C-alpha positions as CSV (number, residue, x, y, z in Angstrom):
1,M,-7.8,40.3,53.9
2,S,-5.3,37.8,55.3
3,V,-1.9,37.5,54.2
4,G,-2.4,34.0,53.2
5,S,-5.5,34.5,51.3
6,E,-3.7,37.7,49.8
7,T,-0.7,35.1,48.7
8,L,-3.2,32.3,47.4
9,S,-5.0,35.2,44.8
10,E,-1.4,36.4,43.8
11,L,-0.4,32.4,43.1
12,D,-3.5,32.0,41.6
13,R,-3.1,35.3,39.3
14,T,0.5,34.5,38.2
15,M,0.3,30.9,37.5
16,A,0.0,29.9,34.1
17,P,-1.9,26.7,33.6
18,R,0.0,23.7,32.7
19,F,-2.0,23.3,29.2
20,P,-4.3,26.4,27.8
21,R,-7.8,25.4,27.3
22,A,-7.4,25.5,23.5
23,G,-4.6,23.1,23.8
24,R,-6.7,20.7,26.4
25,I,-9.5,20.5,23.6
26,F,-7.0,20.0,20.9
27,L,-5.8,17.0,22.6
28,L,-9.1,15.7,22.8
29,I,-10.0,15.8,19.5
30,C,-6.9,14.4,18.2
31,I,-6.2,11.6,20.2
32,P,-9.0,9.8,19.4
33,I,-8.2,10.6,15.8
34,V,-4.7,9.1,15.4
35,F,-5.7,6.1,17.7
36,A,-8.4,5.4,14.5
37,A,-5.8,6.0,12.3
38,I,-3.4,3.2,13.5
39,Y,-6.0,1.1,14.0
40,Y,-7.7,1.4,10.9
41,A,-4.0,1.8,9.1
42,P,-4.1,-0.8,6.8
43,V,-7.5,-0.1,4.9
44,L,-6.0,4.0,4.6
45,M,-3.1,2.5,3.2
46,S,-5.4,0.8,0.6
47,L,-6.9,3.7,-0.1
48,G,-3.5,6.0,-0.5
49,W,-2.9,3.4,-2.7
50,H,-5.7,3.8,-5.5
51,I,-5.1,7.4,-5.2
52,M,-1.7,7.0,-6.4
53,H,-2.1,4.1,-8.6
54,G,-5.9,4.2,-9.4
55,Q,-7.9,0.9,-10.4
56,A,-5.3,-0.5,-12.8
57,V,-1.9,-2.1,-12.7
58,D,-0.7,-2.7,-16.6
59,Y,1.9,-5.7,-16.1
60,R,3.8,-6.5,-19.2
61,G,1.0,-5.6,-21.4
62,L,-1.5,-7.3,-19.6
63,R,-4.0,-4.6,-17.6
64,V,-5.0,-5.8,-14.3
65,S,-7.6,-4.4,-12.3
66,V,-7.4,-3.9,-9.0
67,P,-10.6,-3.6,-7.0
68,W,-11.2,-1.3,-4.2
69,G,-9.8,-2.4,-0.8
70,W,-6.9,-4.5,-2.7
71,T,-3.7,-3.4,-3.6
72,A,-1.3,-4.6,-6.2
73,D,2.5,-5.7,-5.2
74,L,5.0,-4.3,-7.7
75,S,8.1,-4.9,-6.0
76,A,8.9,-8.4,-8.1
77,V,8.1,-6.3,-11.3
78,K,11.4,-4.5,-10.8
79,E,12.9,-7.7,-11.3
80,D,11.2,-9.0,-14.2
81,Y,13.0,-10.9,-16.8
82,P,11.8,-11.3,-20.1
83,A,11.3,-14.9,-20.5
84,N,11.0,-15.5,-16.8
85,P,8.1,-13.5,-15.7
86,Q,7.6,-12.9,-12.0
87,G,3.9,-11.9,-12.1
88,V,1.8,-9.3,-10.2
89,T,0.5,-10.2,-6.8
90,L,-3.0,-7.9,-5.2
91,E,-3.5,-7.8,-1.9
92,K,-6.5,-7.2,0.5
93,P,-4.9,-6.6,3.8
94,P,-7.7,-6.5,7.5
95,K,-9.3,-3.5,7.7
96,T,-8.1,-3.1,11.1
97,L,-4.8,-4.1,13.3
98,N,-7.1,-6.1,15.2
99,I,-4.9,-9.1,16.4
100,E,-8.1,-11.4,16.1
101,A,-7.9,-10.2,12.2
102,R,-7.7,-12.6,9.5
103,G,-4.2,-12.6,7.4
104,P,-4.2,-11.2,4.1
105,E,-6.1,-12.4,1.3
106,L,-4.6,-12.7,-2.1
107,M,-4.6,-13.2,-6.0
108,Y,-1.9,-14.1,-8.1
109,I,-1.2,-12.9,-12.0
110,N,1.3,-14.1,-14.2
111,L,2.0,-15.0,-17.7
112,L,1.6,-18.0,-19.5
113,L,4.4,-18.2,-21.8
114,P,5.8,-21.2,-24.1
115,D,9.9,-21.8,-23.5
116,A,12.0,-24.2,-25.0
117,H,11.4,-27.2,-22.6
118,S,7.2,-27.0,-22.5
119,T,4.7,-25.8,-24.4
120,S,1.2,-23.3,-22.9
121,T,-0.2,-27.0,-23.0
122,Q,2.2,-28.4,-20.8
123,Q,2.7,-25.5,-18.8
124,A,-1.0,-25.5,-18.0
125,A,-1.3,-29.1,-16.9
126,Q,1.9,-28.6,-14.6
127,W,0.1,-25.8,-13.2
128,E,-2.4,-28.0,-12.0
129,E,-0.7,-30.4,-11.2
130,L,1.1,-28.3,-8.4
131,F,-2.2,-27.3,-7.0
132,R,-3.3,-30.7,-6.5
133,E,0.2,-31.8,-5.0
134,S,0.0,-28.7,-2.6
135,H,-3.9,-29.4,-1.7
136,P,-3.9,-33.2,-0.6
137,A,-7.5,-34.6,-1.2
138,S,-7.0,-36.0,2.3
139,D,-7.1,-32.7,3.8
140,F,-8.9,-30.6,0.8
141,S,-12.3,-31.2,-1.3
142,L,-11.3,-29.9,-4.8
143,A,-13.8,-29.3,-7.7
144,V,-14.3,-27.1,-10.3
145,P,-15.7,-24.0,-9.3
146,A,-19.2,-22.6,-10.8
147,N,-18.9,-19.5,-13.2
148,L,-15.7,-19.7,-14.6
149,P,-14.2,-16.8,-16.9
150,A,-15.3,-17.7,-20.5
151,T,-11.4,-18.4,-21.3
152,A,-10.3,-20.2,-18.0
153,Q,-9.7,-23.6,-16.8
154,C,-10.0,-23.5,-13.3
155,L,-9.8,-26.0,-9.9
156,Q,-10.7,-25.0,-6.4
157,A,-9.6,-26.7,-3.1
158,T,-11.7,-26.0,0.0
159,P,-10.1,-27.4,3.3
160,R,-12.6,-30.5,4.8
161,Q,-12.4,-29.3,8.4
162,A,-13.6,-25.2,7.1
163,Q,-15.8,-22.8,8.7
164,D,-19.2,-22.8,7.2
165,G,-20.2,-20.0,5.2
166,L,-18.8,-16.9,3.1
167,H,-15.5,-16.9,6.0
168,A,-14.7,-20.3,4.6
169,G,-11.2,-20.8,3.1
170,A,-10.6,-20.9,-0.5
171,A,-7.7,-21.8,-2.9
172,I,-8.3,-21.6,-6.3
173,A,-5.7,-22.2,-9.5
174,C,-6.8,-21.0,-13.0
175,V,-5.1,-21.4,-16.5
176,S,-6.2,-19.4,-19.8
177,E,-4.2,-21.0,-22.6
178,K,-6.1,-19.0,-25.4
179,D,-5.2,-15.6,-23.6
180,G,-1.9,-16.8,-22.1
181,W,-2.3,-16.2,-18.3
182,L,-2.3,-17.9,-15.0
183,A,-3.9,-16.8,-11.5
184,N,-4.0,-18.1,-8.2
185,Y,-6.4,-17.0,-5.2
186,A,-6.1,-17.7,-1.5
187,G,-8.6,-16.2,1.0
188,S,-12.5,-16.9,1.9
189,Q,-15.3,-18.0,0.3
190,R,-16.9,-14.3,0.2
191,N,-14.0,-12.7,-2.1
192,V,-13.9,-15.7,-4.8
193,P,-16.6,-14.0,-7.1
194,L,-14.5,-10.7,-7.1
195,F,-11.5,-12.9,-8.3
196,F,-13.6,-14.3,-11.0
197,Q,-14.2,-10.7,-12.2
198,V,-10.9,-9.8,-11.6
199,L,-9.9,-12.5,-14.4
200,D,-12.7,-11.4,-16.8
201,G,-11.6,-7.9,-16.7
202,L,-7.9,-9.5,-17.8
203,K,-7.1,-7.7,-21.1
204,P,-4.2,-6.1,-23.6
205,S,-3.3,-2.8,-22.1
206,H,-2.7,-1.6,-25.5
């Protein structure tokens, strides 16, 4: 055996591999998992929210159901005042971080409280007027949606240039003078029935 061959053999025996085989296998398994976790971070965060908070939140004595895939933003509740309720917002984030994914869908629910300046009926009328002003007839088709909650009055706005089908946008305002709440929805047509299910489930938490 030549001196050169002996030297190479000695190097092969003494030089440790840069990455052990177990380490390479670990990396091959973990890297795709990490990328998948980052890509699906929104839906994983939603799952984590439900693990921490369950399927409903209590807002000032009103039990609000939070559907799977949605979360409740409770940050505004910390600054809630008895005479000025801030409401609770439910949000459905995109399933992935795809830059082409649609933005979040929102449900907003608040209490309808009479004050010294207006009655519940007047507040409901003001709520509807504001909704009409923010959705002009030139850009939106306004109509009363079907399958309304039993005690609610609702108005739905659909963009006139909307995409057909369940992915078309929808905005809805609902008021229940009897049960003392008001609600808004902004999202796709697909989740309009889910919004009405949440409203049907509104009830005192005590």
